[in-house]
N, C-alpha and C positions, 0 to 999 in steps of 0.2 A: 503494500502499500505505499508505503515511503516513497519508494522509487516513482511509481506511479504518480503519486503526489507532484516529486522533482519535476519530471517528466513533462508533466502539462503546465510546469509554471508556476505551481502552487506550494510555493518549499514553508511558508509558514505553516500550514496544514501540515506539511510531509512529517515538521518535529516531530508532533506526539508519537509518530507512529514509529520514526526512528529510535525515540527514546525507548520506547515500551520494550521494543524487538531486541536491543541493545540488554537493559535490563532482565529481562526474560533470559537470553541468553540464544547465541546463534550458532551454527558453526560455524567454523575459523574462515572460512574462506566466504562465507554471509556475513561475517564479523566485521572483516577487512572492509568490504562494502557498503558496509551500513557506519562504520569509522568516518570514513572518509564521503560519504553524503551526507551525512549529519554534521561536520567537520566543515566540507565546502557550504552547505547550506546556512549555519550557522552566522560566516562570513558574510554572506550574500546577503542576510538581513541585517549586519550591521553588531552583530553579537561577537564581536572578534574577541574577549577575552574570553568567552567559550569556546569559541573555535581555536584558540592558540591552546588551551586548555585540552581540549580532546585531543585535537592532532600531534600534541605533545605525547599526548601517552600512547597515539597509535605508534608513532615512531620508536618509542621507548617497547610498544610491545610485540612490534613487527618492523625490526631493523631492516633487514630484507625488502622491505617493500617501498621503493623507491618513489613512489608517488605521494606516500606520507610530506615526505620533506617539501616537494615540492607546492602544495597545496598549505603546506603551514609557512614555507616562504610566503605566499600571497596576502596570509594574515597579518603577517610580522611586518608587511608592507604597510597595510593598513594600519597599524597600530603605531607606525612611525619609528620603528627597530628597523632601520632599510640595512644597518650595518650587517646584524645576525641575517636577514633576508640574503643578501648579497655571499653569506657566505656560505650561508645553505645549498643556493645556488650553484656556487662555484664547486663547492664540492663533488655535488650531482654532478655536475656537467664533465668534470675532470673524472668522475668513477665510471659513469656510463656512455660516453661516447663514442662514436665508433668514428667519428672524422681523424683521418690522421693527423691533421697537425692541431689537433686539442690534444690526439692521446701521446703526442711526442712533450707536450709542454706542460701534459697531466701534473707531475710534481710541482713543478712552480708555480700553477692556477691553486692547487691544495695547497701550499704552502701560504700562498699571499691573501688567499679566502680571509684570511682572521686579521688581516693586517693592513685593511684597505686605506684605513686612516693615519699607518704610519710613515712615520719620513725618515728618510735615513741621511746621514751626513756622508 
């Protein structure tokens, strides 16, 4: 029901269905989808802190699922946490890109990902 409401553009109506399904328990594959759906829906509704908390939980719970940091970065951007958002995206890019140019500089991209404000003498 939550996904149906989301697809129809009824995000606010989808929230209680996501919340209830997560509270009742879901198999792992469905839980991943519900966490992402609810976290993303919270963000689109302007409920950024809820989105951040849920997506951070999802990142901890499913570190192998690269979609969570991408959606978390969007939420961090909305919260004005631009450095953290960029760090997540740069690390994700360095870890997952198949582009040869990115692959050849992946160590440097990862290294600088949390040093964007740093200036060297």
